[in-house]
C-alpha positions, 0 to 999 in steps of 0.5 A, a space after each residue: 485500550 480503545 474500548 477502556 477509554 471509551 467506557 471509563 468515566 470522564 472527568 474532563 471533556 475530551 476531543 471526540 477525535 482523540 480515540 480515532 488519533 490514538 488509533 492512528 497511532 497505534 497502526 503507524 506502529 504496527 508491524 507485520 509478519 511479511 515486513 523481513 520480506 521488504 527490499 533494503 535501500 530503496 531509491 524512493 525518488 525514483 519509484 515515485 511517478 504512476 505504476 500501472 496495476 498488472 495484477 492483483 489480489 481483490 480486496 474491498 477498496 479495489 472491487 469492481 475496478 479495472 485498469 487500476 494505477 497508483 502515483 506517488 509524488 513528493 510533496 515534502 516534509 517526508 510526504 508521498 502523496 499517494 492517488 490511485 484511480 481505476 475504472 469502475 465497472 459503470 465506465 466512469 472513474 474514480 480516484 482517491 488521493 492519500 499521504 505516505 509516510 517511509 518509517 526507515 529510509 533504509 527499508 521499502 516500507 510506507 505507511 499509507 493513509 487515505 484518513 490521514 492521520 487516522 489510520 495507517 496500513 501497510 505498503 511493502 515493496 518485496 521485490 523492484 526492478 533495481 536497474 530502472 525502477 520499471 516493475 515492482 511486487 507490492 505486498 501489504 501486511 497480510 497475505 491477503 494484499 499483493 499486487 504486480 505494478 508496472 510502469 508500461 501497460 505490460 509486464 514481461 511474463 519471466 518477471 511476473 512469474 519470477 514476482 509471484 514464486 517470490 510471493 508465494 514463499 513470502 506466505 501470500 496467496 497468489 492463488 487469488 491473484 487477477 489480472 484487471 486490466 
C-alpha cells in the first residue's frame, strides 16, 4: 500500500507527511503474537511514576546505555507521557520524550510513540506486582524486546527469576537479557 501510494501518478498535490501518517495509523492498529500474554485489569494510575530498568534485551535505541529508567505521567486526554533516560558510556545522560496511548483500558498494553503520530510500538505489561506496583515485566511486539522494571534500585531475585521464567514460556529470548545497572 505504501509503495503504490508513493509511485502512483498524482492527480492532486498531497502533503509530504501523509504517507508517514498512514504508516503511523497502520502501526497503531498492529497486533503482536505476544498480546495474549499481557496482564488484564491494570490500574494505569498506579503504573505511573518512575521505573528503574533491572535487565533488558539490548536494542539499537538503548545500545550503550546503563542505569536506564522510564517515567510515565498522565498528560490528559487519555495520553501518558513517557520519559526514557539513561547514562551513556561517556558518563553523560540522554533523555527521550514520547507519548503512550491505552487502546483498551482492560488490557496491559500501551501504544508508545517517540515520533507521534507517525509510528507506534507495542509495550506489553506481561507481569506486575499487583499489590504495590513495585516490579514489572515488560515485553514488546517481538521476542527481542524485554525489560524487567523495579521502582527500587534492586529487585528480589525470586521475583526476577519468576519474571524470566514467564517470559521464556511466552517465547521471549531470555538468554539475551543483560543487566545494565
